[in-house]
Z-matrix of the N, CA and C atoms (Angstrom, degrees):
N
C 1 1.467
C 2 1.539 1 109.80
N 3 1.314 2 115.16 1 135.45
C 4 1.457 3 120.56 2 -179.43
C 5 1.545 4 111.31 3 -67.33
N 6 1.327 5 118.76 4 143.37
C 7 1.420 6 120.64 5 174.19
C 8 1.537 7 110.51 6 -58.16
N 9 1.352 8 117.38 7 162.52
C 10 1.450 9 120.38 8 -175.27
C 11 1.529 10 113.98 9 -52.69
N 12 1.315 11 114.86 10 -47.26
C 13 1.442 12 119.29 11 -175.51
C 14 1.545 13 112.32 12 -61.20
N 15 1.318 14 115.99 13 -22.73
C 16 1.439 15 121.38 14 -176.56
C 17 1.528 16 112.60 15 -106.91
N 18 1.340 17 115.66 16 2.08
C 19 1.469 18 120.51 17 -173.77
C 20 1.502 19 111.04 18 -79.78
N 21 1.282 20 115.15 19 66.24
C 22 1.468 21 124.44 20 -178.09
C 23 1.505 22 106.87 21 -149.75
N 24 1.350 23 119.23 22 129.91
C 25 1.471 24 118.97 23 -175.10
C 26 1.534 25 113.01 24 -64.90
N 27 1.331 26 117.67 25 -29.22
C 28 1.455 27 118.98 26 176.79
C 29 1.483 28 114.30 27 -69.44
N 30 1.358 29 114.64 28 -42.33
C 31 1.453 30 119.89 29 175.98
C 32 1.542 31 110.87 30 -63.39
N 33 1.302 32 116.35 31 -43.91
C 34 1.468 33 120.60 32 178.43
C 35 1.512 34 111.02 33 -59.95
N 36 1.327 35 117.14 34 -40.20
C 37 1.454 36 122.37 35 179.39
C 38 1.523 37 109.88 36 -63.97
N 39 1.318 38 116.62 37 -46.43
C 40 1.480 39 120.46 38 -179.47
C 41 1.506 40 110.58 39 -62.68
N 42 1.329 41 118.67 40 -43.39
C 43 1.439 42 121.13 41 179.87
C 44 1.530 43 112.59 42 -63.40
N 45 1.335 44 116.42 43 -41.12
C 46 1.445 45 120.27 44 -178.83
C 47 1.531 46 110.88 45 -71.09
N 48 1.337 47 116.16 46 -43.88
C 49 1.456 48 121.07 47 -175.29
C 50 1.534 49 110.48 48 -73.81
N 51 1.317 50 116.92 49 -30.82
C 52 1.456 51 119.39 50 -176.70
C 53 1.491 52 116.11 51 -92.11
N 54 1.319 53 118.36 52 -3.41
C 55 1.432 54 121.72 53 -172.47
C 56 1.545 55 113.39 54 -67.03
N 57 1.337 56 116.51 55 -22.57
C 58 1.484 57 120.18 56 -179.04
C 59 1.536 58 112.22 57 -96.72
N 60 1.310 59 117.45 58 5.27
C 61 1.494 60 118.86 59 178.99
C 62 1.557 61 107.52 60 -78.91
N 63 1.286 62 113.79 61 118.18
C 64 1.461 63 119.75 62 -175.93
C 65 1.529 64 110.58 63 -61.24
N 66 1.326 65 116.79 64 129.04
C 67 1.464 66 120.56 65 176.46
C 68 1.523 67 113.97 66 85.31
N 69 1.320 68 118.16 67 3.50
C 70 1.468 69 120.34 68 -178.87
C 71 1.506 70 110.05 69 -116.77
N 72 1.330 71 115.49 70 124.30
C 73 1.461 72 122.38 71 173.59
C 74 1.528 73 105.45 72 -113.07
N 75 1.329 74 115.09 73 86.19
C 76 1.449 75 120.81 74 -171.96
C 77 1.539 76 111.18 75 -63.70
N 78 1.335 77 116.72 76 -33.91
C 79 1.443 78 120.42 77 -179.76
C 80 1.536 79 109.83 78 -62.41
N 81 1.340 80 114.91 79 -41.58
C 82 1.469 81 119.58 80 178.96
C 83 1.518 82 110.46 81 -63.61
N 84 1.336 83 117.15 82 -42.88
C 85 1.425 84 122.61 83 -179.94
C 86 1.546 85 111.62 84 -61.01
N 87 1.322 86 116.05 85 -45.62
C 88 1.456 87 121.66 86 -179.85
C 89 1.526 88 110.92 87 -68.65
N 90 1.310 89 116.62 88 -37.81
C 91 1.464 90 120.23 89 178.55
C 92 1.542 91 111.45 90 -59.37
N 93 1.343 92 113.46 91 -38.91
C 94 1.472 93 118.67 92 -175.90
C 95 1.504 94 112.06 93 -67.84
N 96 1.338 95 118.40 94 -18.69
C 97 1.458 96 122.83 95 178.73
C 98 1.505 97 111.92 96 -117.36
N 99 1.368 98 114.89 97 29.23
C 100 1.454 99 122.12 98 177.00
C 101 1.522 100 112.76 99 54.80
N 102 1.299 101 116.29 100 38.38
C 103 1.466 102 123.72 101 175.50
C 104 1.529 103 112.29 102 61.63
N 105 1.320 104 116.59 103 29.25
C 106 1.479 105 121.00 104 176.38
C 107 1.539 106 107.09 105 -83.91
N 108 1.339 107 115.52 106 81.79
C 109 1.465 108 119.65 107 -172.37
C 110 1.519 109 113.21 108 -64.68
N 111 1.360 110 118.43 109 -28.51
C 112 1.438 111 119.39 110 179.85
C 113 1.531 112 111.30 111 -67.06
N 114 1.331 113 116.31 112 -37.18
C 115 1.477 114 119.60 113 173.39
C 116 1.508 115 109.42 114 -61.76
N 117 1.351 116 116.69 115 -44.60
C 118 1.469 117 119.43 116 179.71
C 119 1.546 118 110.94 117 -58.70
N 120 1.352 119 115.71 118 -41.18
C 121 1.446 120 119.03 119 179.72
C 122 1.529 121 111.19 120 -63.56
N 123 1.343 122 116.88 121 -42.53
C 124 1.446 123 121.04 122 -177.95
C 125 1.535 124 111.00 123 -65.48
N 126 1.344 125 115.83 124 -44.01
C 127 1.440 126 119.62 125 -179.70
C 128 1.536 127 110.56 126 -64.73
N 129 1.322 128 115.44 127 -41.03
C 130 1.468 129 120.40 128 -178.94
C 131 1.534 130 111.05 129 -66.98
N 132 1.350 131 115.80 130 -41.35
C 133 1.476 132 119.01 131 179.35
C 134 1.536 133 110.61 132 -61.72
N 135 1.357 134 116.36 133 -43.71
C 136 1.458 135 121.67 134 177.57
C 137 1.529 136 110.47 135 -61.62
N 138 1.304 137 116.29 136 -42.73
C 139 1.468 138 122.91 137 179.71
C 140 1.535 139 109.93 138 -59.75
N 141 1.301 140 116.84 139 -44.08
C 142 1.456 141 121.77 140 179.83
C 143 1.519 142 110.61 141 -63.96
N 144 1.292 143 116.29 142 -43.49
C 145 1.486 144 122.05 143 -173.98
C 146 1.525 145 111.79 144 -73.17
N 147 1.324 146 118.65 145 -38.36
C 148 1.483 147 120.70 146 -169.61
C 149 1.514 148 114.59 147 -99.01
N 150 1.332 149 119.57 148 -19.13
C 151 1.465 150 121.12 149 -170.98
C 152 1.522 151 113.74 150 -76.52
N 153 1.359 152 121.39 151 -34.38
C 154 1.484 153 118.76 152 -178.67
C 155 1.503 154 112.54 153 -54.27
N 156 1.303 155 120.00 154 -41.59
C 157 1.460 156 121.47 155 178.72
C 158 1.531 157 110.69 156 -63.22
N 159 1.323 158 115.12 157 -37.94
C 160 1.480 159 118.97 158 179.89
C 161 1.513 160 111.17 159 -67.31
N 162 1.323 161 116.42 160 -36.41
C 163 1.461 162 119.81 161 178.04
C 164 1.546 163 111.54 162 -64.33
N 165 1.323 164 114.78 163 -37.26
C 166 1.474 165 118.36 164 174.62
C 167 1.528 166 111.42 165 -60.66
N 168 1.319 167 115.93 166 -40.84
C 169 1.464 168 119.89 167 -177.29
C 170 1.541 169 111.15 168 -68.51
N 171 1.348 170 117.38 169 -44.67
C 172 1.431 171 116.87 170 -177.83
C 173 1.543 172 111.58 171 -75.88
N 174 1.345 173 115.55 172 -13.40
C 175 1.467 174 118.62 173 171.62
C 176 1.517 175 113.86 174 -66.61
N 177 1.356 176 114.49 175 -17.95
C 178 1.462 177 120.87 176 -179.80
C 179 1.527 178 111.87 177 -102.96
N 180 1.339 179 117.19 178 21.58
C 181 1.454 180 119.97 179 -175.60
C 182 1.539 181 111.02 180 -63.63
N 183 1.344 182 112.83 181 142.77
C 184 1.466 183 119.31 182 177.99
C 185 1.552 184 105.17 183 -150.16
N 186 1.329 185 116.89 184 170.82
C 187 1.494 186 119.06 185 -177.57
C 188 1.507 187 114.81 186 -58.65
N 189 1.362 188 117.25 187 -19.20
C 190 1.436 189 119.91 188 -176.33
C 191 1.519 190 112.07 189 -84.50
N 192 1.351 191 117.73 190 -34.12
C 193 1.447 192 119.54 191 -175.31
C 194 1.545 193 114.31 192 -104.44
N 195 1.325 194 116.67 193 30.73
C 196 1.452 195 121.86 194 -177.26
C 197 1.574 196 110.94 195 -63.62
N 198 1.335 197 116.72 196 -32.24
C 199 1.477 198 117.92 197 -179.50
C 200 1.521 199 110.31 198 -63.82
N 201 1.331 200 117.45 199 -42.52
C 202 1.475 201 119.98 200 178.13
C 203 1.545 202 108.96 201 -65.82
N 204 1.305 203 116.52 202 -40.97
C 205 1.465 204 122.18 203 178.85
C 206 1.527 205 110.20 204 -57.24
N 207 1.330 206 114.71 205 -44.72
C 208 1.483 207 119.49 206 -178.61
C 209 1.533 208 111.19 207 -60.34
N 210 1.316 209 117.24 208 -42.66
C 211 1.450 210 121.65 209 -179.23
C 212 1.535 211 110.32 210 -64.09
N 213 1.306 212 115.89 211 -43.44
C 214 1.486 213 120.12 212 -177.55
C 215 1.508 214 111.56 213 -65.78
N 216 1.344 215 117.78 214 -48.28
C 217 1.465 216 118.05 215 -176.80
C 218 1.534 217 111.34 216 -70.35
N 219 1.354 218 115.39 217 -27.59
C 220 1.463 219 118.96 218 174.21
C 221 1.536 220 110.54 219 -62.55
N 222 1.302 221 116.88 220 -44.81
C 223 1.460 222 120.97 221 177.13
C 224 1.522 223 112.74 222 -61.84
N 225 1.323 224 115.92 223 -46.11
C 226 1.459 225 121.22 224 -179.98
C 227 1.543 226 108.98 225 -61.90
N 228 1.315 227 116.07 226 -41.14
C 229 1.477 228 121.66 227 179.68
C 230 1.534 229 109.74 228 -57.74
N 231 1.319 230 115.91 229 -47.93
C 232 1.473 231 120.22 230 -175.39
C 233 1.520 232 111.53 231 -61.69
N 234 1.359 233 115.20 232 -43.30
C 235 1.467 234 118.93 233 -178.63
C 236 1.532 235 109.93 234 -69.53
N 237 1.283 236 117.36 235 -41.09
C 238 1.512 237 119.61 236 178.66
C 239 1.496 238 110.24 237 -56.37
N 240 1.325 239 116.66 238 -47.58
C 241 1.458 240 118.53 239 179.65
C 242 1.531 241 111.72 240 -62.64
N 243 1.328 242 116.08 241 -39.44
C 244 1.469 243 119.43 242 -174.22
C 245 1.552 244 112.13 243 -70.56
N 246 1.346 245 118.03 244 -26.33
C 247 1.455 246 118.84 245 -177.74
C 248 1.527 247 111.68 246 -97.64
N 249 1.311 248 117.40 247 -6.58
C 250 1.479 249 119.74 248 178.06
C 251 1.516 250 114.88 249 102.66
N 252 1.363 251 116.70 250 16.19
C 253 1.446 252 121.35 251 178.43
C 254 1.537 253 108.49 252 -101.92
N 255 1.353 254 115.33 253 69.04
C 256 1.464 255 118.87 254 -170.45
C 257 1.518 256 112.59 255 -69.16
N 258 1.343 257 119.87 256 -33.63
C 259 1.460 258 119.77 257 -179.75
C 260 1.511 259 111.24 258 -63.22
N 261 1.356 260 116.58 259 -45.22
C 262 1.454 261 118.98 260 176.96
C 263 1.514 262 110.51 261 -65.27
N 264 1.338 263 117.05 262 -35.64
C 265 1.460 264 120.74 263 177.39
C 266 1.525 265 111.39 264 -63.06
N 267 1.338 266 115.73 265 -41.09
C 268 1.482 267 119.75 266 178.65
C 269 1.520 268 111.42 267 -62.58
N 270 1.327 269 115.62 268 -41.46
C 271 1.486 270 119.49 269 -179.05
C 272 1.527 271 109.45 270 -67.82
N 273 1.323 272 116.87 271 -39.02
C 274 1.463 273 120.72 272 177.78
C 275 1.528 274 110.28 273 -64.56
N 276 1.318 275 116.94 274 -37.99
C 277 1.472 276 120.66 275 178.83
C 278 1.529 277 110.26 276 -65.59
N 279 1.333 278 117.48 277 -42.15
C 280 1.458 279 119.13 278 179.42
C 281 1.550 280 109.70 279 -63.43
N 282 1.329 281 116.78 280 -44.39
C 283 1.496 282 119.52 281 179.22
C 284 1.518 283 111.22 282 -63.77
N 285 1.319 284 115.94 283 -38.09
C 286 1.488 285 119.27 284 177.73
C 287 1.507 286 110.93 285 -62.27
N 288 1.328 287 116.74 286 -44.49
C 289 1.452 288 121.64 287 179.82
C 290 1.505 289 111.33 288 -62.01
N 291 1.338 290 116.26 289 -45.27
C 292 1.472 291 121.46 290 -179.93
C 293 1.513 292 111.04 291 -65.21
N 294 1.320 293 115.20 292 -36.86
C 295 1.499 294 119.69 293 179.33
C 296 1.528 295 109.50 294 -66.31
N 297 1.345 296 116.52 295 -43.43
C 298 1.485 297 118.27 296 178.59
C 299 1.524 298 111.51 297 -62.61
N 300 1.338 299 115.70 298 -28.06
C 301 1.484 300 120.01 299 -179.55
C 302 1.530 301 111.83 300 -87.22
N 303 1.380 302 115.56 301 -5.22
C 304 1.455 303 118.58 302 179.05
C 305 1.529 304 112.94 303 78.49
N 306 1.331 305 118.25 304 18.60
C 307 1.448 306 122.47 305 -178.61
C 308 1.543 307 109.26 306 -84.19
N 309 1.302 308 116.62 307 76.79
C 310 1.452 309 119.70 308 -178.26
C 311 1.517 310 113.58 309 -68.20
N 312 1.332 311 116.82 310 -28.83
C 313 1.447 312 119.93 311 -178.91
C 314 1.541 313 111.49 312 -60.54
N 315 1.310 314 118.79 313 -45.46
C 316 1.436 315 121.27 314 -178.48
C 317 1.540 316 110.19 315 -68.96
N 318 1.327 317 115.42 316 -39.69
C 319 1.463 318 119.61 317 177.16
C 320 1.508 319 110.95 318 -58.96
N 321 1.314 320 116.62 319 -45.19
C 322 1.479 321 121.82 320 -179.98
C 323 1.524 322 109.96 321 -59.20
N 324 1.306 323 118.46 322 -34.31
C 325 1.463 324 121.14 323 -178.37
C 326 1.540 325 112.13 324 -75.96
N 327 1.348 326 117.00 325 -35.52
C 328 1.456 327 119.43 326 -171.01
C 329 1.539 328 114.53 327 -106.95
N 330 1.295 329 116.16 328 -8.73
C 331 1.468 330 119.04 329 -173.86
C 332 1.540 331 114.16 330 -62.65
N 333 1.317 332 115.75 331 -42.69
C 334 1.464 333 119.57 332 -177.77
C 335 1.534 334 110.65 333 -64.69
N 336 1.343 335 114.91 334 -41.51
C 337 1.456 336 119.35 335 176.59
C 338 1.527 337 111.26 336 -60.85
N 339 1.305 338 115.99 337 -42.54
C 340 1.482 339 120.80 338 178.43
C 341 1.510 340 111.12 339 -61.75
N 342 1.304 341 116.77 340 -47.26
C 343 1.468 342 121.54 341 178.52
C 344 1.538 343 110.59 342 -57.78
N 345 1.303 344 115.87 343 -43.56
C 346 1.489 345 119.69 344 -179.90
C 347 1.502 346 110.30 345 -64.52
N 348 1.311 347 119.24 346 -41.60
C 349 1.458 348 123.49 347 179.72
C 350 1.553 349 109.91 348 -60.62
N 351 1.289 350 114.13 349 -48.29
C 352 1.485 351 118.38 350 -179.14
C 353 1.504 352 111.70 351 -65.65
N 354 1.332 353 117.09 352 -42.35
C 355 1.481 354 121.50 353 178.62
C 356 1.488 355 110.07 354 -59.47
N 357 1.342 356 118.20 355 -44.95
C 358 1.459 357 121.31 356 179.64
C 359 1.558 358 110.39 357 -64.43
N 360 1.332 359 116.04 358 -40.57
C 361 1.447 360 120.19 359 177.66
C 362 1.542 361 110.61 360 -60.71
N 363 1.333 362 116.36 361 -44.07
C 364 1.471 363 120.91 362 179.67
C 365 1.513 364 110.15 363 -60.91
N 366 1.308 365 116.76 364 -41.58
C 367 1.488 366 120.77 365 179.70
C 368 1.508 367 111.54 366 -64.76
N 369 1.311 368 117.18 367 -43.70
C 370 1.469 369 121.25 368 178.17
C 371 1.494 370 111.92 369 -64.41
N 372 1.316 371 115.84 370 -41.68
C 373 1.469 372 120.71 371 179.36
C 374 1.531 373 110.87 372 -66.23
N 375 1.322 374 117.03 373 -35.84
C 376 1.460 375 120.17 374 177.66
C 377 1.495 376 111.86 375 -63.56
N 378 1.350 377 116.02 376 -39.73
C 379 1.466 378 121.28 377 177.54
C 380 1.544 379 109.57 378 -65.09
N 381 1.318 380 116.69 379 -43.80
C 382 1.442 381 120.95 380 177.32
C 383 1.500 382 112.26 381 -59.65
N 384 1.313 383 117.68 382 -46.27
C 385 1.453 384 122.33 383 -179.45
C 386 1.523 385 111.78 384 -64.44
N 387 1.321 386 115.31 385 -37.08
C 388 1.476 387 119.48 386 175.58
C 389 1.522 388 112.04 387 -61.85
N 390 1.343 389 115.15 388 -44.81
C 391 1.463 390 119.04 389 -179.56
C 392 1.528 391 111.01 390 -66.15
N 393 1.333 392 114.88 391 -38.17
C 394 1.459 393 119.23 392 177.88
C 395 1.544 394 110.72 393 -62.61
N 396 1.333 395 116.28 394 -43.68
C 397 1.428 396 120.15 395 -178.18
C 398 1.522 397 112.43 396 -64.60
N 399 1.344 398 117.20 397 -36.96
C 400 1.453 399 120.86 398 177.97
C 401 1.536 400 111.13 399 -69.18
N 402 1.339 401 116.40 400 -34.45
C 403 1.438 402 120.36 401 -176.12
C 404 1.509 403 112.81 402 -78.31
N 405 1.359 404 115.84 403 -34.49
C 406 1.464 405 119.64 404 -171.70
C 407 1.491 406 113.85 405 -124.80
N 408 1.299 407 116.82 406 39.13
C 409 1.473 408 121.05 407 172.51
C 410 1.530 409 107.61 408 -68.81
N 411 1.309 410 117.79 409 115.38
C 412 1.432 411 122.67 410 -171.10
C 413 1.555 412 112.33 411 -103.97
N 414 1.330 413 115.87 412 139.28
C 415 1.450 414 119.28 413 172.98
C 416 1.510 415 110.46 414 -68.17
N 417 1.336 416 116.99 415 154.35
C 418 1.483 417 123.06 416 -175.52
C 419 1.497 418 111.33 417 -98.56
N 420 1.334 419 115.72 418 134.55
C 421 1.466 420 122.31 419 172.99
C 422 1.518 421 108.65 420 -124.56
N 423 1.337 422 115.76 421 160.42
C 424 1.468 423 120.08 422 179.39
C 425 1.543 424 110.69 423 -66.08
N 426 1.343 425 115.80 424 -44.66
C 427 1.454 426 121.15 425 -175.89
C 428 1.543 427 109.11 426 -159.38
N 429 1.332 428 116.27 427 165.85
C 430 1.484 429 119.76 428 177.52
C 431 1.533 430 110.98 429 -61.40
N 432 1.294 431 116.18 430 145.69
C 433 1.463 432 123.07 431 -177.63
C 434 1.553 433 111.17 432 -63.99
N 435 1.364 434 115.27 433 123.94
C 436 1.440 435 120.96 434 -178.19
C 437 1.536 436 111.62 435 -61.52
N 438 1.319 437 117.65 436 -37.71
C 439 1.479 438 120.91 437 -178.80
C 440 1.527 439 110.13 438 -62.95
N 441 1.345 440 114.89 439 -42.71
C 442 1.452 441 118.24 440 179.86
C 443 1.545 442 111.34 441 -66.08
N 444 1.347 443 115.09 442 -38.70
C 445 1.453 444 118.93 443 177.70
C 446 1.540 445 111.67 444 -61.70
N 447 1.346 446 115.45 445 -38.24
C 448 1.464 447 118.18 446 177.39
C 449 1.544 448 110.62 447 -65.49
N 450 1.350 449 114.36 448 -39.64
C 451 1.427 450 117.75 449 177.89
C 452 1.557 451 112.50 450 -62.96
N 453 1.332 452 113.31 451 -36.89
C 454 1.468 453 117.78 452 -179.91
C 455 1.530 454 110.88 453 -64.38
N 456 1.357 455 116.93 454 -36.74
C 457 1.462 456 119.63 455 175.72
C 458 1.521 457 109.74 456 -57.44
N 459 1.316 458 115.29 457 -48.49
C 460 1.479 459 120.56 458 -178.86
C 461 1.499 460 112.19 459 -62.23
N 462 1.309 461 117.31 460 -43.44
C 463 1.475 462 120.98 461 178.65
C 464 1.514 463 112.05 462 -62.64
N 465 1.353 464 114.83 463 -38.89
C 466 1.481 465 119.21 464 178.51
C 467 1.539 466 109.37 465 -68.22
N 468 1.301 467 118.10 466 -40.17
C 469 1.446 468 121.17 467 179.45
C 470 1.544 469 111.63 468 -63.58
N 471 1.338 470 114.86 469 -33.09
C 472 1.483 471 120.40 470 -179.83
C 473 1.529 472 112.55 471 -91.35
N 474 1.358 473 116.42 472 2.74
C 475 1.470 474 120.14 473 -176.54
C 476 1.531 475 111.76 474 53.26
N 477 1.352 476 114.16 475 39.28
C 478 1.450 477 120.81 476 -176.56
C 479 1.534 478 108.50 477 -95.29
N 480 1.321 479 115.74 478 85.27
C 481 1.451 480 120.91 479 -171.00
C 482 1.533 481 112.78 480 -66.50
N 483 1.344 482 116.45 481 -34.87
C 484 1.462 483 118.82 482 -177.62
C 485 1.521 484 111.74 483 -67.21
N 486 1.349 485 117.75 484 -47.82
C 487 1.459 486 120.50 485 177.54
C 488 1.531 487 111.55 486 -69.76
N 489 1.303 488 116.41 487 -29.64
C 490 1.484 489 119.95 488 176.46
C 491 1.533 490 109.88 489 -64.37
N 492 1.301 491 116.04 490 -47.37
C 493 1.471 492 120.24 491 179.71
C 494 1.533 493 110.13 492 -63.12
N 495 1.332 494 117.48 493 -40.11
C 496 1.468 495 120.64 494 179.45
C 497 1.506 496 111.91 495 -64.62
N 498 1.335 497 116.99 496 -38.85
C 499 1.458 498 120.88 497 -178.52
C 500 1.524 499 110.27 498 -68.17
N 501 1.346 500 115.54 499 -42.19
C 502 1.469 501 118.93 500 179.95
C 503 1.550 502 110.01 501 -69.00
N 504 1.307 503 117.88 502 -37.82
C 505 1.469 504 119.85 503 174.73
C 506 1.522 505 111.36 504 -59.19
N 507 1.320 506 116.74 505 -36.45
C 508 1.480 507 120.61 506 176.51
C 509 1.533 508 109.81 507 -62.60
N 510 1.310 509 117.76 508 -44.55
C 511 1.469 510 122.19 509 177.51
C 512 1.564 511 110.12 510 -61.67
N 513 1.291 512 115.52 511 -36.15
C 514 1.479 513 119.13 512 -175.08
C 515 1.519 514 113.10 513 -74.44
N 516 1.345 515 117.27 514 -4.49
C 517 1.458 516 119.78 515 177.63
C 518 1.524 517 112.25 516 -74.58
N 519 1.340 518 117.12 517 -7.90
C 520 1.460 519 121.69 518 -175.18
C 521 1.532 520 109.80 519 -126.63
N 522 1.320 521 115.39 520 156.17
C 523 1.444 522 120.35 521 164.12
C 524 1.519 523 107.32 522 -102.41
N 525 1.331 524 116.24 523 160.72
C 526 1.456 525 119.93 524 -168.72
C 527 1.519 526 112.04 525 -132.18
N 528 1.340 527 115.04 526 141.48
C 529 1.470 528 118.71 527 171.66
C 530 1.526 529 110.42 528 -65.87
N 531 1.368 530 116.26 529 -40.58
C 532 1.420 531 122.43 530 173.96
C 533 1.505 532 109.06 531 -135.21
N 534 1.280 533 117.64 532 142.09
C 535 1.475 534 120.98 533 174.96
C 536 1.514 535 115.80 534 102.13
N 537 1.343 536 116.52 535 2.92
C 538 1.450 537 119.17 536 178.90
C 539 1.538 538 111.65 537 -63.54
N 540 1.325 539 116.82 538 -37.34
C 541 1.454 540 119.89 539 178.76
C 542 1.504 541 111.79 540 -64.35
N 543 1.352 542 116.49 541 -34.98
C 544 1.456 543 119.71 542 177.68
C 545 1.515 544 110.95 543 -63.91
N 546 1.286 545 117.43 544 -43.84
C 547 1.487 546 121.58 545 179.30
C 548 1.533 547 109.89 546 -60.98
N 549 1.319 548 117.29 547 -42.93
C 550 1.479 549 119.61 548 178.96
C 551 1.543 550 110.50 549 -66.05
N 552 1.335 551 114.87 550 -37.99
C 553 1.472 552 118.87 551 176.85
C 554 1.535 553 111.39 552 -63.85
N 555 1.338 554 116.54 553 -42.15
C 556 1.441 555 120.58 554 179.56
C 557 1.534 556 110.45 555 -61.09
N 558 1.333 557 116.96 556 -41.32
C 559 1.461 558 120.30 557 176.66
C 560 1.517 559 111.67 558 -59.32
N 561 1.343 560 116.15 559 -45.77
C 562 1.444 561 119.39 560 177.67
C 563 1.508 562 114.48 561 -58.87
N 564 1.352 563 113.89 562 -46.07
C 565 1.458 564 119.23 563 179.20
C 566 1.516 565 111.82 564 -65.15
N 567 1.322 566 117.18 565 -37.96
C 568 1.469 567 121.49 566 176.61
C 569 1.518 568 110.37 567 -62.73
N 570 1.284 569 117.32 568 -44.50
C 571 1.447 570 121.33 569 178.38
C 572 1.540 571 112.62 570 -60.37
N 573 1.364 572 115.32 571 -31.65
C 574 1.435 573 121.11 572 -178.68
C 575 1.500 574 113.30 573 -98.70
N 576 1.383 575 116.45 574 9.89
C 577 1.467 576 121.78 575 -178.37
C 578 1.540 577 112.11 576 56.44
N 579 1.321 578 115.50 577 41.71
C 580 1.453 579 121.24 578 -178.31
C 581 1.510 580 111.74 579 -86.69
N 582 1.310 581 116.78 580 61.48
C 583 1.471 582 121.66 581 -174.10
C 584 1.526 583 111.86 582 -62.38
N 585 1.335 584 116.49 583 -45.63
C 586 1.445 585 119.94 584 -178.67
C 587 1.529 586 111.76 585 -64.43
N 588 1.351 587 116.49 586 -41.66
C 589 1.446 588 120.28 587 179.93
C 590 1.545 589 111.21 588 -62.19
N 591 1.291 590 116.48 589 -40.39
C 592 1.454 591 121.97 590 178.65
C 593 1.530 592 110.71 591 -61.62
N 594 1.350 593 114.91 592 -48.19
C 595 1.476 594 118.62 593 -179.55
C 596 1.535 595 110.96 594 -60.02
N 597 1.325 596 116.37 595 -44.38
C 598 1.474 597 121.14 596 -177.39
C 599 1.502 598 111.50 597 -63.58
N 600 1.376 599 115.54 598 -45.55
C 601 1.474 600 118.13 599 -177.19
C 602 1.513 601 112.77 600 -69.40
N 603 1.310 602 117.35 601 -43.24
C 604 1.462 603 119.61 602 -178.18
C 605 1.516 604 111.17 603 -73.49
N 606 1.314 605 120.15 604 -25.82
C 607 1.450 606 122.34 605 175.29
C 608 1.538 607 109.50 606 -62.88
N 609 1.310 608 116.32 607 -36.12
C 610 1.498 609 120.47 608 177.18
C 611 1.524 610 109.96 609 -64.58
N 612 1.310 611 116.27 610 -43.96
C 613 1.455 612 121.86 611 -174.70
C 614 1.523 613 110.41 612 -70.05
N 615 1.324 614 116.91 613 -38.02
C 616 1.446 615 122.62 614 -173.66
C 617 1.517 616 112.53 615 -76.77
N 618 1.332 617 118.16 616 -12.27
C 619 1.478 618 120.72 617 -178.14
C 620 1.515 619 111.34 618 -67.21
């Protein structure tokens, strides 16, 4: 049985599908953001969309534009660490430090390798995101089901973690025009056994 923080079919799918991506420790990335997999997905999607242009720019690095290079590799470093790609993040950190020191010779030697590593990571992440989208394309609802929310209050009052998790999983089968943040919050509280917080919050909504 998966630990509480991982007890979600989407998280389990990401971990299983992403485990063979070279240089990616997805569990580490998710742990660093308290298993908020939707944040991980958003950061990764932005990384995939915006980084190719940045790789083109740093491919033209020269002694004159090191300041711009420093800013770009710093940003790539931060994202790599946040998603669990520590090896790429470490390389970006080294290049950033050398760039700040004006060591263009070392950058010239390692920059192409760095660009290749990031490009391969982007490609692998794109495949992962595509598989995730195919697996978890969700129908749209206006808002979370009121009956299920009432059940969740009862499960929280009874400290019934199994039925609570099942009810929240049912809510997670859909995306919502309004209330998506509430469902994500409920998942976090469930993972942390926040029974009292759930009762208090949903009591406000149900009034």
